[in-house]
C-alpha positions as CSV (number, residue, x, y, z in Angstrom):
1,M,23.1,3.7,18.9
2,V,25.0,1.0,17.0
3,H,24.9,1.5,13.3
4,G,23.0,-1.1,11.4
5,D,20.7,-1.9,14.3
6,A,16.9,-1.9,14.0
7,G,16.7,1.6,15.4
8,H,18.9,2.9,12.6
9,H,16.9,1.1,10.0
10,S,13.7,2.5,11.5
11,Q,15.0,6.1,11.4
12,L,16.0,5.8,7.7
13,L,12.6,4.4,6.9
14,K,10.6,7.0,8.9
15,G,11.6,9.6,6.4
16,L,10.5,7.5,3.5
17,L,7.3,6.0,4.9
18,D,4.9,8.5,3.3
19,M,6.3,7.7,-0.2
20,C,6.3,4.0,0.4
21,L,2.7,3.9,1.6
22,L,1.5,6.1,-1.3
23,S,3.3,3.7,-3.7
24,V,1.6,0.6,-2.1
25,I,-1.8,2.3,-2.3
26,S,-1.2,3.4,-5.8
27,T,-1.4,-0.2,-7.0
28,G,-4.9,-0.5,-5.6
29,P,-6.9,0.1,-2.4
30,S,-5.4,-1.5,0.7
31,Y,-6.0,-1.6,4.4
32,G,-3.5,-1.3,7.3
33,Y,-2.4,-4.9,7.9
34,E,-2.1,-5.5,4.1
35,M,0.1,-2.4,3.7
36,V,2.4,-3.5,6.6
37,R,2.7,-7.0,5.1
38,Q,3.6,-5.6,1.7
39,L,6.2,-3.4,3.1
40,N,7.6,-6.1,5.3
41,D,7.7,-8.5,2.4
42,R,9.9,-6.0,0.6
43,G,12.4,-5.9,3.6
44,L,11.2,-2.6,5.1
45,E,10.3,-4.2,8.4
46,I,7.5,-2.0,9.7
47,A,6.9,-2.7,13.4
48,G,3.1,-2.9,12.9
49,E,0.0,-1.2,11.9
50,T,0.3,1.4,14.6
51,S,3.4,2.7,12.9
52,I,1.5,3.6,9.7
53,Y,-1.8,5.0,11.0
54,P,-0.4,8.4,11.9
55,V,1.1,8.6,8.4
56,L,-2.1,7.6,6.8
57,R,-4.1,10.1,8.8
58,R,-1.6,12.8,7.7
59,L,-1.9,11.7,4.0
60,K,-5.7,11.8,4.3
61,N,-5.6,15.3,5.9
62,Q,-3.5,16.5,3.0
63,N,-6.0,15.0,0.5
64,L,-3.4,12.6,-0.9
65,V,-5.5,9.5,0.1
66,E,-9.1,8.9,0.9
67,S,-10.6,6.1,3.0
68,Y,-13.7,4.0,3.1
69,L,-15.1,1.1,5.1
70,E,-15.7,-2.3,3.5
71,D,-17.2,-5.4,5.1
72,S,-14.7,-8.1,5.9
73,P,-15.6,-11.8,5.6
74,S,-13.5,-12.5,8.7
75,G,-14.6,-9.9,11.2
76,P,-15.4,-6.2,11.5
77,A,-15.3,-3.8,8.5
78,R,-11.9,-2.8,7.3
79,K,-10.8,0.8,6.5
80,Y,-9.4,0.8,3.0
81,Y,-7.2,3.6,1.6
82,R,-7.0,4.7,-2.0
83,I,-4.8,7.3,-3.6
84,T,-6.3,10.5,-4.9
85,P,-5.2,12.3,-8.1
86,A,-3.2,14.8,-6.0
87,G,-1.5,11.8,-4.2
88,R,-0.6,10.2,-7.5
89,K,1.0,13.4,-8.8
90,L,2.9,13.9,-5.5
91,L,4.1,10.2,-5.7
92,T,5.4,10.8,-9.2
93,D,7.3,13.9,-8.0
94,W,8.7,12.1,-5.0
95,A,9.8,9.1,-7.1
96,D,11.7,11.4,-9.4
97,D,13.3,13.2,-6.5
98,W,14.1,9.9,-4.9
99,Q,16.0,8.8,-8.0
100,T,18.1,11.9,-7.8
101,V,18.8,11.5,-4.1
102,R,19.5,7.8,-4.4
103,N,22.0,8.3,-7.2
104,G,23.8,11.0,-5.1
105,V,23.9,8.8,-2.0
106,D,25.1,5.8,-4.1
107,D,27.9,8.0,-5.5
108,V,29.0,9.2,-2.0
109,L,28.9,5.6,-0.6
110,R,30.8,4.3,-3.6
111,D,33.6,6.8,-3.0
112,R,34.2,5.9,0.7
113,S,37.5,4.4,1.5
């Protein structure tokens, strides 16, 4: 694999997708396509909705998010996800941990020759 290619970016993101999805959902209920769009707009380049559904299912099984159906004006009902109190607490913990990790990685990368 060539460094900097889409596969490398995808591998980095895969480990952060749970946190990123919880963060998107924490701002208000959202559905799959909308979550992908928000992440893509921020430069995270998710391949598509199929990439996030296994993560959303796992988050739901862990009681970090809950889902419900809502009618859509442009087609079938959409499945919306909203964060639970446990999900909000975990997101806060992850965000704190992320700052520590990010600062450490930034220091390591800054010191490279």
